[in-house]
N, CA, C and O atoms as a GROMACS GRO file, in nm:
protein
  332
    1MET      N    1   0.270  -0.411  -1.598
    1MET     CA    2   0.330  -0.404  -1.466
    1MET      C    3   0.472  -0.449  -1.487
    1MET      O    4   0.505  -0.535  -1.568
    2THR      N    5   0.543  -0.391  -1.416
    2THR     CA    6   0.711  -0.425  -1.414
    2THR      C    7   0.711  -0.453  -1.253
    2THR      O    8   0.624  -0.414  -1.175
    3ASN      N    9   0.825  -0.528  -1.222
    3ASN     CA   10   0.884  -0.578  -1.099
    3ASN      C   11   0.906  -0.393  -1.058
    3ASN      O   12   0.830  -0.335  -0.980
    4ARG      N   13   0.976  -0.353  -1.102
    4ARG     CA   14   1.016  -0.213  -1.031
    4ARG      C   15   0.873  -0.130  -0.957
    4ARG      O   16   0.872  -0.093  -0.840
    5GLU      N   17   0.778  -0.116  -1.039
    5GLU     CA   18   0.652  -0.039  -1.012
    5GLU      C   19   0.595  -0.166  -0.909
    5GLU      O   20   0.526  -0.106  -0.827
    6LEU      N   21   0.593  -0.256  -0.888
    6LEU     CA   22   0.516  -0.328  -0.766
    6LEU      C   23   0.648  -0.309  -0.633
    6LEU      O   24   0.620  -0.280  -0.516
    7GLU      N   25   0.772  -0.328  -0.677
    7GLU     CA   26   0.827  -0.301  -0.578
    7GLU      C   27   0.844  -0.194  -0.474
    7GLU      O   28   0.854  -0.198  -0.352
    8HIS      N   29   0.845  -0.074  -0.587
    8HIS     CA   30   0.803   0.070  -0.544
    8HIS      C   31   0.694   0.106  -0.446
    8HIS      O   32   0.707   0.182  -0.350
    9ILE      N   33   0.543   0.015  -0.497
    9ILE     CA   34   0.451  -0.008  -0.425
    9ILE      C   35   0.459  -0.065  -0.276
    9ILE      O   36   0.407  -0.013  -0.178
   10ILE      N   37   0.521  -0.164  -0.280
   10ILE     CA   38   0.545  -0.249  -0.157
   10ILE      C   39   0.622  -0.201  -0.057
   10ILE      O   40   0.600  -0.221   0.063
   11THR      N   41   0.736  -0.119  -0.114
   11THR     CA   42   0.841  -0.022  -0.048
   11THR      C   43   0.777   0.099   0.017
   11THR      O   44   0.827   0.143   0.121
   12LYS      N   45   0.668   0.158  -0.038
   12LYS     CA   46   0.608   0.280  -0.017
   12LYS      C   47   0.486   0.249   0.091
   12LYS      O   48   0.470   0.326   0.186
   13ALA      N   49   0.406   0.139   0.074
   13ALA     CA   50   0.322   0.077   0.188
   13ALA      C   51   0.417   0.052   0.312
   13ALA      O   52   0.402   0.107   0.422
   14ARG      N   53   0.538  -0.055   0.275
   14ARG     CA   54   0.632  -0.116   0.401
   14ARG      C   55   0.626   0.008   0.502
   14ARG      O   56   0.592   0.007   0.620
   15ASP      N   57   0.673   0.125   0.415
   15ASP     CA   58   0.733   0.270   0.482
   15ASP      C   59   0.587   0.300   0.554
   15ASP      O   60   0.600   0.307   0.676
   16ALA      N   61   0.448   0.321   0.507
   16ALA     CA   62   0.394   0.393   0.589
   16ALA      C   63   0.343   0.273   0.694
   16ALA      O   64   0.286   0.312   0.796
   17LYS      N   65   0.358   0.160   0.679
   17LYS     CA   66   0.308   0.046   0.791
   17LYS      C   67   0.382   0.085   0.911
   17LYS      O   68   0.338   0.074   1.026
   18ASN      N   69   0.512   0.136   0.874
   18ASN     CA   70   0.622   0.109   0.989
   18ASN      C   71   0.612   0.294   0.984
   18ASN      O   72   0.721   0.349   0.967
   19GLY      N   73   0.532   0.354   0.993
   19GLY     CA   74   0.515   0.540   1.061
   19GLY      C   75   0.558   0.622   0.936
   19GLY      O   76   0.528   0.742   0.932
   20GLY      N   77   0.623   0.568   0.838
   20GLY     CA   78   0.681   0.675   0.784
   20GLY      C   79   0.572   0.756   0.621
   20GLY      O   80   0.612   0.792   0.511
   21PHE      N   81   0.459   0.756   0.668
   21PHE     CA   82   0.326   0.768   0.579
   21PHE      C   83   0.335   0.942   0.562
   21PHE      O   84   0.261   0.985   0.474
   22GLY      N   85   0.408   1.033   0.627
   22GLY     CA   86   0.432   1.186   0.611
   22GLY      C   87   0.508   1.198   0.491
   22GLY      O   88   0.474   1.287   0.413
   23VAL      N   89   0.629   1.106   0.455
   23VAL     CA   90   0.714   1.117   0.327
   23VAL      C   91   0.659   1.062   0.194
   23VAL      O   92   0.726   1.052   0.092
   24LEU      N   93   0.512   1.022   0.206
   24LEU     CA   94   0.497   1.009   0.048
   24LEU      C   95   0.368   1.095  -0.004
   24LEU      O   96   0.279   1.162   0.049
   25SER      N   97   0.405   1.059  -0.131
   25SER     CA   98   0.299   1.119  -0.225
   25SER      C   99   0.160   1.123  -0.202
   25SER      O  100   0.136   1.023  -0.134
   26THR      N  101   0.052   1.188  -0.222
   26THR     CA  102  -0.086   1.129  -0.209
   26THR      C  103  -0.145   0.984  -0.274
   26THR      O  104  -0.225   0.898  -0.238
   27GLY      N  105  -0.060   1.009  -0.392
   27GLY     CA  106  -0.066   0.856  -0.477
   27GLY      C  107  -0.048   0.739  -0.381
   27GLY      O  108  -0.127   0.651  -0.348
   28GLU      N  109   0.079   0.761  -0.345
   28GLU     CA  110   0.164   0.680  -0.271
   28GLU      C  111   0.070   0.654  -0.155
   28GLU      O  112   0.050   0.538  -0.119
   29LYS      N  113   0.013   0.757  -0.095
   29LYS     CA  114  -0.042   0.725   0.055
   29LYS      C  115  -0.174   0.625   0.024
   29LYS      O  116  -0.205   0.527   0.090
   30LEU      N  117  -0.246   0.680  -0.101
   30LEU     CA  118  -0.380   0.595  -0.114
   30LEU      C  119  -0.327   0.471  -0.165
   30LEU      O  120  -0.386   0.364  -0.151
   31ALA      N  121  -0.274   0.477  -0.193
   31ALA     CA  122  -0.203   0.282  -0.255
   31ALA      C  123  -0.186   0.225  -0.126
   31ALA      O  124  -0.232   0.114  -0.100
   32ALA      N  125  -0.121   0.293  -0.044
   32ALA     CA  126  -0.069   0.232   0.091
   32ALA      C  127  -0.179   0.174   0.154
   32ALA      O  128  -0.190   0.055   0.182
   33ALA      N  129  -0.286   0.294   0.184
   33ALA     CA  130  -0.402   0.245   0.267
   33ALA      C  131  -0.457   0.139   0.176
   33ALA      O  132  -0.496   0.030   0.218
   34LEU      N  133  -0.459   0.172   0.063
   34LEU     CA  134  -0.550   0.030  -0.021
   34LEU      C  135  -0.476  -0.106   0.005
   34LEU      O  136  -0.546  -0.205   0.028
   35VAL      N  137  -0.344  -0.117   0.004
   35VAL     CA  138  -0.239  -0.217   0.008
   35VAL      C  139  -0.250  -0.287   0.150
   35VAL      O  140  -0.242  -0.409   0.160
   36LEU      N  141  -0.268  -0.200   0.263
   36LEU     CA  142  -0.265  -0.270   0.385
   36LEU      C  143  -0.405  -0.265   0.444
   36LEU      O  144  -0.418  -0.298   0.562
   37ASN      N  145  -0.517  -0.224   0.370
   37ASN     CA  146  -0.670  -0.226   0.399
   37ASN      C  147  -0.693  -0.131   0.501
   37ASN      O  148  -0.750  -0.168   0.604
   38ARG      N  149  -0.646   0.025   0.481
   38ARG     CA  150  -0.682   0.064   0.574
   38ARG      C  151  -0.780   0.227   0.548
   38ARG      O  152  -0.743   0.339   0.511
   39PRO      N  153  -0.920   0.173   0.588
   39PRO     CA  154  -1.009   0.294   0.524
   39PRO      C  155  -1.003   0.394   0.652
   39PRO      O  156  -1.057   0.501   0.626
   40ASP      N  157  -0.964   0.387   0.752
   40ASP     CA  158  -0.934   0.514   0.825
   40ASP      C  159  -0.850   0.614   0.768
   40ASP      O  160  -0.882   0.732   0.761
   41TRP      N  161  -0.718   0.554   0.717
   41TRP     CA  162  -0.647   0.645   0.617
   41TRP      C  163  -0.716   0.710   0.532
   41TRP      O  164  -0.716   0.833   0.534
   42LEU      N  165  -0.776   0.651   0.458
   42LEU     CA  166  -0.825   0.679   0.327
   42LEU      C  167  -0.937   0.795   0.400
   42LEU      O  168  -0.933   0.907   0.350
   43ALA      N  169  -1.024   0.774   0.502
   43ALA     CA  170  -1.120   0.879   0.537
   43ALA      C  171  -1.024   0.973   0.629
   43ALA      O  172  -1.066   1.088   0.645
   44ASP      N  173  -0.936   0.949   0.672
   44ASP     CA  174  -0.848   1.105   0.729
   44ASP      C  175  -0.794   1.157   0.643
   44ASP      O  176  -0.726   1.250   0.687
   45MET      N  177  -0.781   1.137   0.468
   45MET     CA  178  -0.748   1.216   0.353
   45MET      C  179  -0.850   1.246   0.305
   45MET      O  180  -0.846   1.293   0.191
   46ASN      N  181  -0.952   1.236   0.359
   46ASN     CA  182  -1.127   1.283   0.298
   46ASN      C  183  -1.150   1.203   0.137
   46ASN      O  184  -1.205   1.258   0.041
   47TYR      N  185  -1.101   1.080   0.136
   47TYR     CA  186  -1.093   1.001   0.012
   47TYR      C  187  -1.173   0.906   0.048
   47TYR      O  188  -1.175   0.852   0.158
   48THR      N  189  -1.262   0.876  -0.072
   48THR     CA  190  -1.367   0.763  -0.051
   48THR      C  191  -1.309   0.623  -0.130
   48THR      O  192  -1.256   0.637  -0.240
   49LEU      N  193  -1.319   0.509  -0.077
   49LEU     CA  194  -1.261   0.441  -0.157
   49LEU      C  195  -1.285   0.428  -0.264
   49LEU      O  196  -1.207   0.349  -0.317
   50ALA      N  197  -1.379   0.479  -0.348
   50ALA     CA  198  -1.405   0.508  -0.485
   50ALA      C  199  -1.299   0.594  -0.530
   50ALA      O  200  -1.238   0.563  -0.631
   51GLU      N  201  -1.273   0.691  -0.470
   51GLU     CA  202  -1.163   0.803  -0.521
   51GLU      C  203  -1.038   0.756  -0.517
   51GLU      O  204  -0.956   0.787  -0.605
   52ALA      N  205  -1.006   0.672  -0.410
   52ALA     CA  206  -0.891   0.628  -0.430
   52ALA      C  207  -0.844   0.548  -0.518
   52ALA      O  208  -0.729   0.548  -0.561
   53ILE      N  209  -0.955   0.458  -0.555
   53ILE     CA  210  -0.914   0.376  -0.665
   53ILE      C  211  -0.924   0.444  -0.774
   53ILE      O  212  -0.875   0.380  -0.867
   54GLU      N  213  -0.976   0.567  -0.812
   54GLU     CA  214  -0.970   0.654  -0.926
   54GLU      C  215  -0.807   0.705  -0.910
   54GLU      O  216  -0.712   0.673  -0.982
   55ARG      N  217  -0.808   0.751  -0.850
   55ARG     CA  218  -0.674   0.853  -0.781
   55ARG      C  219  -0.526   0.735  -0.826
   55ARG      O  220  -0.423   0.762  -0.888
   56VAL      N  221  -0.560   0.637  -0.779
   56VAL     CA  222  -0.415   0.567  -0.802
   56VAL      C  223  -0.391   0.496  -0.919
   56VAL      O  224  -0.290   0.438  -0.958
   57GLY      N  225  -0.509   0.512  -0.973
   57GLY     CA  226  -0.488   0.419  -1.151
   57GLY      C  227  -0.509   0.284  -1.156
   57GLY      O  228  -0.508   0.202  -1.065
   58PRO      N  229  -0.528   0.269  -1.279
   58PRO     CA  230  -0.556   0.096  -1.319
   58PRO      C  231  -0.419   0.074  -1.308
   58PRO      O  232  -0.414  -0.012  -1.220
   59GLU      N  233  -0.320   0.094  -1.338
   59GLU     CA  234  -0.197   0.012  -1.350
   59GLU      C  235  -0.168  -0.022  -1.195
   59GLU      O  236  -0.146  -0.137  -1.156
   60TRP      N  237  -0.170   0.088  -1.117
   60TRP     CA  238  -0.107   0.051  -0.964
   60TRP      C  239  -0.207  -0.015  -0.898
   60TRP      O  240  -0.183  -0.095  -0.808
   61LEU      N  241  -0.357   0.022  -0.950
   61LEU     CA  242  -0.472  -0.099  -0.863
   61LEU      C  243  -0.430  -0.240  -0.934
   61LEU      O  244  -0.380  -0.318  -0.853
   62THR      N  245  -0.436  -0.276  -1.030
   62THR     CA  246  -0.346  -0.411  -1.081
   62THR      C  247  -0.237  -0.473  -0.982
   62THR      O  248  -0.209  -0.592  -0.991
   63MET      N  249  -0.167  -0.378  -0.872
   63MET     CA  250  -0.083  -0.417  -0.824
   63MET      C  251  -0.117  -0.444  -0.693
   63MET      O  252  -0.038  -0.505  -0.622
   64ILE      N  253  -0.241  -0.401  -0.642
   64ILE     CA  254  -0.237  -0.382  -0.506
   64ILE      C  255  -0.238  -0.508  -0.429
   64ILE      O  256  -0.168  -0.540  -0.334
   65PRO      N  257  -0.346  -0.584  -0.499
   65PRO     CA  258  -0.320  -0.764  -0.440
   65PRO      C  259  -0.217  -0.803  -0.411
   65PRO      O  260  -0.204  -0.839  -0.294
   66GLU      N  261  -0.102  -0.811  -0.504
   66GLU     CA  262   0.017  -0.866  -0.488
   66GLU      C  263   0.076  -0.802  -0.385
   66GLU      O  264   0.120  -0.876  -0.298
   67ALA      N  265   0.091  -0.675  -0.367
   67ALA     CA  266   0.163  -0.614  -0.278
   67ALA      C  267   0.125  -0.650  -0.141
   67ALA      O  268   0.206  -0.676  -0.052
   68ALA      N  269  -0.029  -0.652  -0.128
   68ALA     CA  270  -0.055  -0.688  -0.008
   68ALA      C  271  -0.017  -0.826   0.028
   68ALA      O  272   0.000  -0.850   0.148
   69ARG      N  273  -0.005  -0.907  -0.048
   69ARG     CA  274   0.027  -1.048  -0.036
   69ARG      C  275   0.140  -1.046   0.023
   69ARG      O  276   0.167  -1.087   0.136
   70VAL      N  277   0.234  -0.979  -0.086
   70VAL     CA  278   0.387  -0.988  -0.010
   70VAL      C  279   0.390  -0.903   0.116
   70VAL      O  280   0.475  -0.948   0.194
   71LEU      N  281   0.328  -0.799   0.160
   71LEU     CA  282   0.342  -0.750   0.292
   71LEU      C  283   0.276  -0.838   0.424
   71LEU      O  284   0.311  -0.831   0.542
   72GLU      N  285   0.173  -0.922   0.366
   72GLU     CA  286   0.093  -1.004   0.451
   72GLU      C  287   0.190  -1.149   0.500
   72GLU      O  288   0.175  -1.222   0.598
   73TYR      N  289   0.300  -1.154   0.379
   73TYR     CA  290   0.391  -1.281   0.398
   73TYR      C  291   0.506  -1.259   0.473
   73TYR      O  292   0.565  -1.344   0.539
   74GLU      N  293   0.538  -1.131   0.458
   74GLU     CA  294   0.631  -1.118   0.544
   74GLU      C  295   0.593  -1.080   0.725
   74GLU      O  296   0.677  -1.093   0.814
   75SER      N  297   0.459  -1.035   0.745
   75SER     CA  298   0.438  -0.999   0.860
   75SER      C  299   0.400  -1.135   0.919
   75SER      O  300   0.414  -1.133   1.042
   76GLU      N  301   0.359  -1.243   0.876
   76GLU     CA  302   0.354  -1.409   0.919
   76GLU      C  303   0.497  -1.449   0.917
   76GLU      O  304   0.530  -1.532   1.001
   77GLN      N  305   0.586  -1.406   0.839
   77GLN     CA  306   0.737  -1.451   0.878
   77GLN      C  307   0.806  -1.425   1.015
   77GLN      O  308   0.876  -1.497   1.087
   78ALA      N  309   0.754  -1.275   1.025
   78ALA     CA  310   0.805  -1.148   1.124
   78ALA      C  311   0.766  -1.235   1.220
   78ALA      O  312   0.857  -1.278   1.290
   79ALA      N  313   0.636  -1.278   1.245
   79ALA     CA  314   0.533  -1.331   1.360
   79ALA      C  315   0.624  -1.471   1.390
   79ALA      O  316   0.668  -1.486   1.504
   80ASN      N  317   0.652  -1.574   1.284
   80ASN     CA  318   0.697  -1.669   1.294
   80ASN      C  319   0.808  -1.658   1.353
   80ASN      O  320   0.836  -1.744   1.436
   81GLY      N  321   0.898  -1.555   1.330
   81GLY     CA  322   1.047  -1.554   1.359
   81GLY      C  323   1.160  -1.617   1.256
   81GLY      O  324   1.281  -1.638   1.268
   82SER      N  325   1.072  -1.636   1.157
   82SER     CA  326   1.150  -1.624   1.012
   82SER      C  327   1.239  -1.529   0.961
   82SER      O  328   1.350  -1.554   0.913
   83ILE      N  329   1.184  -1.412   0.973
   83ILE     CA  330   1.291  -1.275   0.924
   83ILE      C  331   1.338  -1.196   1.021
   83ILE      O  332   1.412  -1.101   0.993
   0.00000   0.00000   0.00000
């Protein structure tokens, strides 16, 4: 795992969270749905959780929890007026 790969996933998930879902590749959309805990997005793309996990692959899958923590922290900071 590299910082660049993690930043890529965080950026794509952030884009999806802010309405930029349409410009992402299928793998990026699936990763964003996993990062943001959006099973409804997976269902809209006709993917099960297991299929999404398989599609994003082991490298990206290991980065999903950290990316989720980063975005959660950003949300908390924004709610507190710190960002």
